Backbone as a chain_set.jsonl record, in Angstrom:
{"seq": "MAEGDIGAELLEHWAQSYLGRYASSAENLRRVLLRRVRRRAGEDRDSVRQAAALIDALIERYSRSGLLDDAAYAGARALSLQRRGESAAHIRARLVAKGIGGALATAALAALRSGGADPDLAAACAFARRRRLGPYRLGAADKGREMAAFARAGFGRQVAETVLACADIAAVEALARGDGD", "coords": {"N": [[-7.649, -24.338, -27.377], [-8.27, -26.677, -24.97], [-11.34, -27.568, -23.426], [-11.768, -27.144, -19.954], [-9.139, -26.91, -19.219], [-8.475, -24.817, -17.55], [-9.218, -25.126, -14.523], [-10.836, -25.499, -11.297], [-8.903, -26.557, -9.585], [-6.442, -25.723, -10.672], [-6.729, -22.943, -10.506], [-6.896, -22.688, -7.74], [-4.346, -23.558, -7.023], [-2.785, -21.515, -8.245], [-3.721, -19.302, -6.768], [-3.023, -19.968, -4.105], [-0.274, -20.125, -4.383], [0.347, -17.49, -5.063], [-0.595, -16.105, -2.769], [1.07, -17.215, -0.921], [3.406, -15.902, -1.325], [2.828, -13.147, -1.35], [1.017, -10.628, 0.433], [-2.413, -9.834, 0.029], [-5.274, -8.09, -1.245], [-8.739, -8.938, -1.674], [-9.767, -8.092, -4.155], [-7.406, -7.518, -5.547], [-6.25, -10.078, -5.711], [-8.179, -11.281, -7.306], [-7.78, -9.841, -9.701], [-5.147, -10.61, -10.331], [-5.437, -13.394, -10.728], [-7.3, -13.412, -12.855], [-5.767, -12.16, -14.817], [-3.794, -14.093, -15.232], [-5.399, -16.165, -16.18], [-6.387, -15.028, -18.562], [-4.008, -14.759, -19.972], [-3.335, -17.431, -20.327], [-5.607, -18.513, -21.581], [-5.889, -17.095, -23.923], [-7.554, -16.209, -26.796], [-9.928, -17.406, -26.147], [-12.856, -16.727, -25.039], [-14.943, -17.924, -23.669], [-13.722, -19.7, -21.89], [-12.451, -17.871, -20.242], [-14.654, -16.57, -19.144], [-15.888, -18.692, -17.752], [-13.837, -19.322, -15.972], [-13.749, -16.942, -14.55], [-16.076, -17.062, -13.038], [-15.419, -19.218, -11.389], [-13.259, -18.094, -10.071], [-14.5, -16.021, -8.641], [-16.002, -17.566, -6.827], [-13.913, -18.811, -5.457], [-12.59, -16.604, -4.289], [-14.642, -15.699, -2.611], [-14.864, -17.903, -0.887], [-12.292, -17.891, 0.287], [-12.394, -15.425, 1.568], [-14.473, -15.806, 3.442], [-13.264, -17.764, 5.036], [-11.218, -16.375, 6.175], [-8.747, -16.205, 5.063], [-8.365, -14.253, 3.194], [-8.499, -10.978, 4.087], [-9.595, -7.962, 3.813], [-9.681, -5.658, 5.443], [-7.705, -6.097, 7.412], [-5.501, -6.365, 5.727], [-5.436, -3.79, 4.586], [-4.922, -2.2, 6.854], [-2.381, -3.173, 7.702], [-0.85, -2.698, 5.405], [-1.072, 0.085, 5.159], [0.244, 0.931, 7.499], [2.814, -0.072, 7.002], [3.533, 1.396, 4.689], [3.436, 3.975, 5.744], [5.511, 3.913, 7.626], [7.577, 3.678, 5.889], [7.691, 6.126, 4.772], [5.673, 7.286, 3.245], [3.183, 9.617, 2.27], [-0.087, 10.412, 3.623], [-1.914, 10.822, 1.557], [-0.706, 9.463, -0.571], [-0.663, 6.886, 0.479], [-3.378, 6.3, 0.633], [-4.008, 6.335, -2.119], [-2.475, 4.173, -3.029], [-3.652, 2.05, -1.663], [-6.24, 2.07, -2.765], [-5.55, 1.479, -5.38], [-4.834, -1.158, -5.088], [-7.255, -2.353, -4.807], [-8.719, -1.879, -2.523], [-11.557, -0.671, -0.955], [-12.993, 2.652, -0.64], [-14.035, 3.184, 1.957], [-12.735, 1.301, 3.594], [-10.079, 2.086, 3.182], [-10.138, 4.637, 4.287], [-10.685, 3.936, 6.936], [-8.338, 2.549, 7.575], [-6.451, 4.609, 7.428], [-7.45, 6.229, 9.461], [-6.966, 4.589, 11.626], [-4.2, 4.749, 11.7], [-3.919, 7.402, 12.486], [-4.947, 7.302, 15.04], [-2.969, 6.226, 16.514], [-1.37, 7.864, 18.097], [1.188, 9.747, 17.625], [1.376, 12.219, 14.98], [0.646, 10.832, 11.936], [1.347, 11.695, 9.335], [3.415, 13.479, 9.826], [5.287, 11.793, 11.055], [5.741, 10.082, 8.892], [6.835, 11.91, 7.096], [9.224, 12.459, 8.378], [10.499, 9.975, 8.14], [10.63, 9.917, 5.377], [12.379, 12.071, 4.911], [14.711, 11.02, 6.039], [15.14, 8.777, 4.399], [15.471, 9.965, 1.887], [17.543, 11.638, 2.375], [17.23, 14.365, 3.292], [16.915, 17.664, 4.755], [18.171, 17.605, 8.058], [19.528, 15.268, 7.466], [20.914, 15.61, 5.154], [23.803, 15.562, 3.05], [25.282, 17.456, 1.713], [25.299, 20.965, 0.849], [22.535, 23.046, 1.846], [19.504, 23.191, 0.048], [16.786, 24.614, 0.078], [14.534, 25.031, -1.551], [14.613, 22.896, -3.391], [14.369, 20.768, -1.635], [11.862, 21.272, -0.454], [10.291, 20.957, -2.727], [10.657, 18.229, -3.2], [9.345, 17.124, -0.978], [6.753, 18.066, -1.545], [6.156, 16.737, -3.971], [6.023, 14.195, -2.97], [3.675, 14.264, -1.65], [3.318, 15.577, 0.748], [2.252, 18.206, 2.919], [2.943, 21.756, 2.992], [3.407, 22.837, 5.586], [4.083, 20.573, 7.114], [6.422, 19.742, 5.794], [8.068, 21.996, 6.213], [8.271, 21.905, 8.998], [9.732, 19.543, 9.435], [12.092, 20.153, 8.021], [12.994, 22.258, 9.535], [14.171, 21.201, 11.733], [17.021, 20.937, 13.833], [18.917, 18.894, 14.068], [19.558, 15.342, 13.605], [18.599, 13.94, 15.815], [16.531, 15.584, 16.674], [14.709, 15.289, 14.574], [14.081, 12.59, 14.83], [12.858, 12.635, 17.355], [10.675, 14.207, 16.726], [9.341, 12.485, 14.982], [8.528, 10.494, 16.755], [6.725, 11.896, 18.189], [7.516, 13.446, 20.221], [8.503, 15.933, 19.775], [6.806, 18.157, 19.774]], "CA": [[-7.536, -24.643, -25.965], [-9.249, -27.687, -24.585], [-12.219, -27.17, -22.333], [-11.39, -27.726, -18.672], [-7.73, -26.663, -18.906], [-8.409, -23.897, -16.41], [-10.23, -25.601, -13.592], [-10.777, -25.026, -9.92], [-7.641, -26.982, -8.973], [-5.381, -24.854, -11.166], [-6.945, -21.616, -9.908], [-6.539, -22.824, -6.324], [-2.876, -23.605, -6.987], [-2.296, -20.173, -8.535], [-4.075, -18.42, -5.65], [-2.195, -20.314, -2.944], [1.093, -19.764, -4.714], [0.45, -16.028, -4.963], [-0.768, -15.707, -1.373], [2.24, -17.681, -0.198], [4.482, -14.93, -1.515], [2.396, -11.766, -1.182], [-0.267, -10.292, 1.055], [-3.253, -9.327, -1.047], [-6.698, -7.844, -1.032], [-9.566, -9.835, -2.484], [-9.843, -7.572, -5.522], [-6.103, -7.682, -6.179], [-6.106, -11.495, -6.052], [-9.06, -11.502, -8.454], [-7.102, -9.28, -10.882], [-3.987, -11.45, -10.634], [-5.911, -14.656, -11.291], [-7.887, -13.15, -14.176], [-4.666, -11.874, -15.738], [-3.185, -15.389, -15.567], [-6.362, -16.894, -17.007], [-6.396, -14.419, -19.901], [-2.75, -15.094, -20.618], [-3.368, -18.85, -20.685], [-6.743, -18.817, -22.46], [-5.755, -16.412, -25.209], [-8.774, -15.653, -27.373], [-11.078, -18.216, -25.744], [-13.634, -15.931, -24.084], [-15.768, -18.811, -22.842], [-12.87, -20.182, -20.797], [-12.239, -16.74, -19.332], [-15.915, -16.355, -18.439], [-16.054, -19.797, -16.806], [-12.812, -19.165, -14.937], [-14.123, -15.796, -13.718], [-17.06, -17.548, -12.055], [-14.664, -20.03, -10.421], [-12.447, -17.161, -9.273], [-15.41, -15.368, -7.695], [-16.305, -18.535, -5.767], [-12.676, -18.992, -4.692], [-12.398, -15.387, -3.492], [-15.676, -15.731, -1.567], [-14.484, -18.934, 0.084], [-11.108, -17.419, 1.014], [-12.83, -14.314, 2.431], [-15.218, -16.391, 4.563], [-12.359, -18.522, 5.904], [-10.272, -15.452, 6.792], [-7.488, -16.199, 4.322], [-8.344, -12.9, 2.635], [-9.15, -10.029, 4.986], [-9.249, -6.655, 3.26], [-9.459, -4.68, 6.516], [-6.39, -6.374, 7.989], [-4.527, -6.041, 4.692], [-5.371, -2.331, 4.462], [-4.244, -1.676, 8.038], [-0.967, -3.542, 7.676], [-0.214, -2.013, 4.271], [-0.994, 1.514, 5.49], [1.305, 1.081, 8.498], [4.082, -0.314, 6.321], [3.827, 2.539, 3.823], [3.682, 5.141, 6.592], [6.866, 3.749, 8.177], [8.503, 3.833, 4.777], [7.775, 7.541, 4.449], [4.628, 7.685, 2.294], [2.185, 10.539, 2.811], [-1.439, 9.841, 3.732], [-2.529, 10.85, 0.231], [-0.134, 8.379, -1.374], [-1.106, 5.624, 1.07], [-4.765, 6.108, 0.179], [-3.98, 6.007, -3.547], [-1.938, 2.82, -3.19], [-4.669, 1.106, -1.192], [-7.299, 2.027, -3.772], [-4.999, 0.778, -6.539], [-4.818, -2.59, -4.779], [-8.619, -2.853, -4.743], [-9.33, -1.598, -1.232], [-12.606, 0.331, -1.103], [-12.774, 3.939, 0.019], [-14.339, 3.122, 3.386], [-11.658, 0.567, 4.268], [-8.88, 2.922, 3.126], [-10.338, 5.687, 5.289], [-10.549, 3.305, 8.252], [-6.916, 2.249, 7.786], [-5.778, 5.883, 7.715], [-7.908, 6.661, 10.782], [-6.241, 3.766, 12.605], [-2.858, 5.331, 11.815], [-4.032, 8.651, 13.248], [-5.265, 7.023, 16.438], [-1.782, 5.658, 17.137], [-0.638, 8.818, 18.931], [1.887, 10.783, 16.863], [0.802, 12.567, 13.684], [1.233, 9.892, 10.983], [1.976, 12.386, 8.215], [4.676, 14.028, 10.32], [6.193, 10.657, 11.215], [6.101, 9.628, 7.553], [7.721, 12.922, 6.521], [10.536, 12.247, 9.003], [11.067, 8.793, 7.48], [10.923, 10.331, 4.003], [13.591, 12.888, 4.968], [15.836, 10.119, 6.291], [15.351, 7.936, 3.22], [15.93, 10.798, 0.768], [18.655, 12.48, 2.87], [16.808, 15.755, 3.255], [16.966, 18.322, 6.062], [19.374, 17.289, 8.828], [20.189, 14.086, 6.92], [21.602, 15.927, 3.902], [25.259, 15.471, 3.098], [25.868, 18.662, 1.137], [24.718, 22.255, 1.198], [21.069, 23.078, 1.86], [18.755, 23.796, -1.05], [15.443, 24.494, 0.634], [13.552, 24.928, -2.643], [14.647, 21.529, -3.914], [13.851, 19.88, -0.591], [10.411, 21.501, -0.357], [9.692, 20.353, -3.919], [10.655, 16.774, -3.002], [8.244, 16.843, -0.049], [5.486, 18.321, -2.234], [5.934, 15.636, -4.92], [5.704, 12.999, -2.189], [2.323, 14.412, -1.127], [3.308, 16.209, 2.066], [1.892, 19.613, 2.936], [4.027, 22.713, 3.237], [3.683, 22.958, 7.016], [4.77, 19.354, 7.541], [7.775, 19.791, 5.231], [8.842, 23.034, 6.91], [8.525, 21.435, 10.356], [10.84, 18.578, 9.386], [13.308, 20.83, 7.573], [13.434, 23.2, 10.569], [14.887, 20.475, 12.791], [18.438, 21.269, 13.857], [19.757, 17.706, 13.905], [18.863, 14.071, 13.399], [17.884, 13.592, 17.05], [15.298, 16.369, 16.691], [13.794, 14.673, 13.609], [13.601, 11.336, 15.425], [11.923, 13.0, 18.421], [9.47, 14.67, 16.038], [8.67, 11.298, 14.456], [7.903, 9.797, 17.888], [5.692, 12.766, 18.759], [8.104, 14.146, 21.365], [9.025, 17.229, 19.385], [5.767, 19.178, 19.614]], "C": [[-8.645, -25.609, -25.583], [-10.051, -27.212, -23.398], [-11.771, -27.87, -21.055], [-9.926, -27.534, -18.325], [-7.573, -25.761, -17.692], [-9.545, -24.281, -15.471], [-10.0, -25.051, -12.2], [-9.448, -25.382, -9.263], [-6.488, -26.065, -9.394], [-5.511, -23.452, -10.56], [-6.559, -21.625, -8.433], [-5.017, -22.83, -6.162], [-2.285, -22.218, -7.222], [-2.536, -19.236, -7.351], [-3.189, -18.704, -4.441], [-0.741, -19.943, -3.174], [1.297, -18.25, -4.557], [0.374, -15.576, -3.506], [0.377, -16.199, -0.494], [3.404, -16.702, -0.282], [4.091, -13.508, -1.157], [1.121, -11.678, -0.357], [-1.114, -9.653, -0.041], [-4.65, -9.017, -0.551], [-7.462, -8.806, -1.93], [-9.596, -9.374, -3.94], [-8.514, -7.729, -6.247], [-5.88, -9.138, -6.575], [-6.977, -11.84, -7.26], [-8.383, -11.011, -9.737], [-5.932, -10.163, -11.311], [-4.427, -12.748, -11.302], [-6.518, -14.47, -12.679], [-6.808, -12.862, -15.22], [-3.99, -13.182, -16.171], [-4.101, -16.204, -16.471], [-6.354, -16.345, -18.43], [-5.13, -14.755, -20.676], [-2.774, -16.537, -21.118], [-4.459, -19.161, -21.708], [-6.621, -18.166, -23.828], [-7.068, -15.796, -25.636], [-10.041, -16.375, -26.934], [-11.866, -17.5, -24.635], [-14.518, -16.794, -23.186], [-14.973, -19.339, -21.655], [-12.645, -19.077, -19.763], [-13.498, -16.505, -18.503], [-16.158, -17.453, -17.389], [-15.061, -19.683, -15.653], [-13.155, -18.003, -14.013], [-15.144, -16.202, -12.661], [-16.373, -18.391, -10.988], [-13.821, -19.149, -9.5], [-13.311, -16.464, -8.238], [-15.746, -16.295, -6.531], [-15.094, -18.751, -4.867], [-12.429, -17.805, -3.764], [-13.399, -15.358, -2.334], [-15.315, -16.735, -0.482], [-13.289, -18.497, 0.927], [-11.476, -16.278, 1.967], [-13.584, -14.833, 3.649], [-14.286, -17.095, 5.55], [-11.343, -17.622, 6.61], [-8.921, -15.424, 6.104], [-7.282, -14.854, 3.629], [-9.138, -12.005, 3.571], [-8.725, -8.627, 4.552], [-8.965, -5.619, 4.345], [-8.074, -4.875, 7.143], [-5.284, -6.031, 6.995], [-4.34, -4.527, 4.588], [-4.633, -1.723, 5.652], [-2.755, -1.949, 8.027], [-0.227, -2.805, 6.567], [-0.056, -0.516, 4.552], [0.133, 1.765, 6.489], [2.68, 0.906, 7.863], [4.484, 0.879, 5.447], [4.134, 3.798, 4.631], [5.089, 5.077, 7.183], [7.932, 3.959, 7.117], [8.643, 5.29, 4.342], [6.773, 8.006, 3.412], [3.631, 8.611, 2.984], [0.824, 9.855, 2.848], [-2.126, 9.796, 2.37], [-2.002, 9.711, -0.645], [-0.537, 7.011, -0.84], [-2.516, 5.311, 0.585], [-4.792, 5.68, -1.281], [-3.472, 4.587, -3.777], [-2.949, 1.767, -2.739], [-5.783, 0.957, -2.216], [-6.809, 1.278, -5.01], [-4.953, -0.729, -6.321], [-6.218, -3.158, -4.568], [-9.291, -2.676, -3.4], [-10.348, -0.476, -1.432], [-12.311, 1.591, -0.3], [-13.01, 3.903, 1.512], [-13.237, 2.393, 4.151], [-10.354, 1.37, 4.269], [-8.964, 4.039, 4.157], [-10.164, 5.128, 6.696], [-9.091, 2.994, 8.563], [-6.146, 3.519, 8.116], [-6.193, 6.425, 9.081], [-7.207, 5.865, 11.876], [-4.809, 4.27, 12.78], [-2.891, 6.582, 12.684], [-4.288, 8.398, 14.723], [-4.068, 6.473, 17.2], [-0.968, 6.629, 17.971], [-0.037, 9.94, 18.104], [1.19, 11.018, 15.525], [1.439, 11.674, 12.613], [1.9, 10.568, 9.791], [3.324, 12.97, 8.621], [5.709, 12.915, 10.5], [6.656, 10.133, 9.855], [7.052, 10.616, 6.886], [9.126, 12.802, 7.107], [11.238, 11.05, 8.361], [11.457, 9.12, 6.041], [12.213, 11.147, 3.963], [14.825, 12.013, 5.178], [16.169, 9.321, 5.034], [15.933, 8.72, 2.049], [17.093, 11.726, 1.125], [18.348, 13.961, 2.699], [16.909, 16.34, 4.66], [18.253, 17.966, 6.783], [20.147, 16.074, 8.301], [21.029, 14.389, 5.678], [23.111, 15.889, 4.101], [25.913, 16.763, 2.625], [25.187, 19.925, 1.645], [23.192, 22.203, 1.068], [20.539, 23.764, 0.611], [17.287, 23.641, -0.687], [14.382, 24.349, -0.445], [13.469, 23.516, -3.19], [14.04, 20.564, -2.907], [12.338, 20.045, -0.417], [9.687, 20.866, -1.547], [9.62, 18.832, -3.783], [9.517, 16.372, -2.057], [6.893, 17.016, -0.738], [5.168, 17.194, -3.216], [5.542, 14.355, -4.193], [4.335, 13.108, -1.515], [2.236, 15.034, 0.256], [2.971, 17.691, 1.937], [3.081, 20.49, 3.296], [4.398, 22.788, 4.705], [4.448, 21.75, 7.548], [6.222, 19.378, 7.058], [8.634, 20.819, 5.967], [9.18, 22.616, 8.339], [9.703, 20.472, 10.382], [12.137, 19.271, 9.005], [13.84, 21.815, 8.607], [14.193, 22.512, 11.701], [16.387, 20.722, 12.676], [19.334, 20.062, 13.61], [18.902, 16.453, 13.784], [18.067, 13.675, 14.636], [16.558, 14.344, 17.134], [14.267, 15.781, 15.727], [13.228, 13.388, 14.187], [12.621, 11.601, 16.558], [10.591, 13.471, 17.822], [8.661, 13.481, 15.506], [7.953, 10.523, 15.569], [6.774, 10.614, 18.498], [6.211, 13.53, 19.96], [8.454, 15.587, 21.05], [7.994, 18.337, 19.249], [6.052, 20.408, 20.439]], "O": [[-9.82, -25.364, -25.853], [-9.538, -26.553, -22.493], [-11.433, -29.053, -21.076], [-9.495, -27.946, -17.249], [-6.644, -25.926, -16.902], [-10.677, -23.819, -15.612], [-9.096, -24.25, -11.962], [-8.919, -24.601, -8.472], [-5.66, -25.68, -8.568], [-4.517, -22.852, -10.151], [-5.961, -20.669, -7.939], [-4.477, -22.181, -5.267], [-1.391, -21.788, -6.492], [-1.651, -18.466, -6.977], [-2.664, -17.778, -3.823], [-0.056, -19.494, -2.254], [2.294, -17.8, -3.991], [1.183, -14.762, -3.061], [0.617, -15.64, 0.576], [4.277, -16.681, 0.586], [4.935, -12.734, -0.704], [0.253, -12.547, -0.441], [-0.58, -9.001, -0.939], [-5.136, -9.596, 0.421], [-6.891, -9.412, -2.836], [-9.464, -10.189, -4.853], [-8.495, -8.039, -7.438], [-5.373, -9.407, -7.664], [-6.56, -12.601, -8.133], [-8.415, -11.705, -10.753], [-5.747, -10.431, -12.498], [-3.86, -13.155, -12.317], [-6.279, -15.279, -13.576], [-6.928, -13.276, -16.373], [-3.654, -13.35, -17.343], [-3.643, -16.852, -17.411], [-6.318, -17.111, -19.393], [-5.172, -15.004, -21.881], [-2.287, -16.827, -22.211], [-4.255, -19.982, -22.602], [-7.204, -18.655, -24.797], [-7.632, -14.962, -24.929], [-11.135, -15.974, -27.329], [-11.573, -17.655, -23.449], [-14.803, -16.413, -22.051], [-15.492, -19.417, -20.541], [-12.651, -19.329, -18.558], [-13.416, -16.267, -17.298], [-16.584, -17.164, -16.271], [-15.41, -19.922, -14.497], [-12.883, -18.069, -12.814], [-15.084, -15.738, -11.522], [-16.71, -18.291, -9.808], [-13.688, -19.423, -8.307], [-12.908, -16.327, -7.083], [-15.773, -15.862, -5.379], [-15.236, -18.862, -3.65], [-12.099, -17.985, -2.592], [-13.035, -15.027, -1.205], [-15.446, -16.446, 0.707], [-13.273, -18.706, 2.14], [-10.919, -16.184, 3.06], [-13.364, -14.359, 4.764], [-14.496, -17.028, 6.761], [-10.678, -18.063, 7.547], [-8.032, -14.684, 6.526], [-6.153, -14.38, 3.498], [-10.319, -12.249, 3.818], [-7.632, -8.167, 4.883], [-8.081, -4.779, 4.17], [-7.357, -3.901, 7.373], [-4.254, -5.473, 7.373], [-3.211, -4.042, 4.511], [-3.807, -0.827, 5.475], [-1.953, -1.058, 8.31], [0.896, -2.341, 6.767], [0.971, 0.077, 4.223], [0.895, 2.718, 6.332], [3.605, 1.662, 8.162], [5.636, 1.314, 5.467], [4.992, 4.593, 4.247], [5.782, 6.092, 7.232], [9.053, 4.37, 7.418], [9.586, 5.65, 3.637], [6.996, 9.025, 2.758], [3.282, 8.405, 4.147], [0.61, 8.841, 2.183], [-2.839, 8.84, 2.064], [-2.765, 9.075, -1.372], [-0.732, 6.076, -1.617], [-2.806, 4.187, 0.175], [-5.523, 4.758, -1.642], [-3.994, 3.877, -4.637], [-3.08, 0.715, -3.366], [-6.222, -0.157, -2.502], [-7.568, 0.526, -5.621], [-5.027, -1.494, -7.282], [-6.36, -4.321, -4.191], [-10.34, -3.272, -3.158], [-10.024, 0.557, -2.018], [-11.478, 1.585, 0.606], [-12.264, 4.526, 2.268], [-12.849, 2.821, 5.238], [-9.608, 1.338, 5.247], [-7.977, 4.351, 4.823], [-9.562, 5.775, 7.552], [-8.655, 3.158, 9.702], [-5.28, 3.508, 8.991], [-5.375, 7.018, 9.785], [-6.891, 6.407, 12.935], [-4.265, 4.224, 13.884], [-2.007, 6.799, 13.512], [-3.887, 9.198, 15.568], [-4.147, 6.275, 18.413], [0.061, 6.23, 18.515], [-0.675, 10.972, 17.9], [0.506, 10.138, 15.004], [2.649, 11.747, 12.4], [2.908, 10.074, 9.286], [4.271, 12.952, 7.834], [6.874, 13.082, 10.137], [7.824, 9.783, 9.685], [7.977, 10.206, 6.185], [10.111, 13.022, 6.403], [12.433, 11.108, 8.075], [12.486, 8.657, 5.547], [13.048, 10.942, 3.082], [15.865, 12.243, 4.561], [17.334, 9.203, 4.652], [16.778, 8.215, 1.309], [17.566, 12.498, 0.291], [19.092, 14.704, 2.059], [16.98, 15.599, 5.641], [19.327, 18.02, 6.184], [21.308, 15.881, 8.663], [21.771, 13.529, 5.204], [23.616, 16.155, 5.192], [26.992, 17.119, 3.099], [24.586, 19.946, 2.719], [22.641, 21.424, 0.289], [21.065, 24.788, 0.176], [16.629, 22.678, -1.082], [13.418, 23.606, -0.26], [12.378, 22.999, -3.426], [13.292, 19.657, -3.273], [11.621, 19.058, -0.252], [8.602, 20.306, -1.393], [8.64, 18.216, -4.2], [8.813, 15.394, -2.308], [5.988, 16.206, -0.539], [4.024, 16.743, -3.284], [4.813, 13.525, -4.737], [3.882, 12.157, -0.879], [1.17, 15.016, 0.872], [3.358, 18.346, 0.969], [4.085, 20.022, 3.833], [5.582, 22.8, 5.042], [5.367, 21.903, 8.353], [7.139, 19.072, 7.819], [9.786, 20.547, 6.303], [10.259, 22.938, 8.838], [10.572, 20.57, 11.249], [13.177, 19.003, 9.606], [15.016, 22.173, 8.565], [14.796, 23.183, 12.538], [16.951, 20.719, 11.582], [20.399, 20.194, 13.006], [17.674, 16.512, 13.854], [16.97, 13.13, 14.514], [15.567, 13.796, 17.616], [13.074, 15.776, 16.031], [12.034, 13.119, 14.055], [11.646, 10.864, 16.71], [9.52, 13.168, 18.348], [7.433, 13.483, 15.578], [6.883, 9.959, 15.339], [5.953, 10.079, 19.244], [5.439, 14.194, 20.651], [8.68, 16.383, 21.962], [8.293, 19.372, 18.654], [5.273, 21.361, 20.416]]}, "num_chains": 1, "name": "protein.A"}
């Protein structure tokens, strides 16, 4: 591999291309770029080391300019996952996996809690709808199977029982909005 094949221009192109398609944390973008560099450089450790320094400078520049904002990314990702039906425990794990630090993940989850309705309860309602559990089920009730599905998804017993106790879909939707207390 010729020296200079992986330069600042190529890294910039890769970063902009990735950010054009996906929202990302700074650490996740660093991982993506390093993975591409390693794939291209092969066994050339010097190229990887030089590219890593360029990547660090690129990430720093993007963070200063606001192109990468881990707090905003964490908040938006947490809200998206909560609406999709992910439990708070799973949201935290996904944020950490994407390179969001513990303090930012905690702040994102706290922002969800400050939104009014219980975020875990709202997420459990979305989970029930998506998985056709509780009032959304098509067939006969199997409470053990449904409770197990909620447990595997990271929801507590009380939250699962509250959602499964709803008589109809309207009651679940009211519970998700915070009207069903």
